[in-house]
N, C-alpha and C positions, 0 to 999 in steps of 0.2 A: 618175562615179556608180557604174558597174559595178565599178570597182576598189575603191571604198570598201565597197560591199555585199559583194563577194567577201572582202575582208580581214576584215570584221566577222563574216561567216559562218564563215570558217575559224577565227577566234579562238573564236567561240562553240561550234563543233562540236568542235574539237580541244582547246580550252582553252590557256591560257598554260602554258609549261613549268613543271611542278611543281604546277599547280593541282589535279590529281587527288590527288597525294600529300598536299597540305595538307588537302584535304577529307577524305581517308581518315584522316589523323591526327586531325582534329577530331572525326570520327565513330567513333573506335576503340571507344568504349564502347557504341555503338548495337547493340542485340540483333539487328537486321535487317541488319547490315553484310554478313554472308555471303550474304544472299539474292541479290545481284547477281553474286556470284563466278562467273566463267566467261563472262560476257557481253561481255567486252572485244573479242572477235573480231567479234561482231555489231555492236557499237557502232562499231568501226573501219570495218567494211564499209559501214554505212549512212552514216557520216560522209563516206567517200570518194565514195559515190554522190551525196550532196547537193552536195558541192563540185564534182564533175564536172558536175552539172546547172547549178549557178550559173555555172560557166565557159562552158558551152555556150549559155547564154541570151544572146541579142543585147541589147545595151545599151538599145535603145529599148523592149524588152519588160519591163523592170524596173518601169515605171510602169503597166503594164496591170492593169486590174481586170475581173473577169468580170461584175460588175454594180455599180451605185452602192451604196456602203456596205460593200462587201466588200474585204478586204485586197488590196493590190497584190502583185505578185510579190515585190518587194523587202521589203515588210512581212512577208510570210510567212517569208522567210529570216531577217529580224531576230527574228521571233517564235520561231522554232526556236532560234536562238542564245540569246536571253534566257531562254526557258523551260528550256533544258538547263543553264544555268550561273548562274542567279541565284536558285536555290532556297534 
């Protein structure tokens, strides 16, 4: 379970090779395209922190929920991955 979540998290955070390039080419005519220019360093830093956190999380904690009806730890990682790369 932990391996699968970690794999999906890494794919979601870092993207498949060329995914950013394809998105950038698709949005080349977007007037707000330059708005995010310069944020790659921050993006990379946060991505590395989240991957390190996922790797440090014990496998039995991926199913933990702080309260009923609240996302589990693994669901939070999946949410981050999906929210960042399924826009």
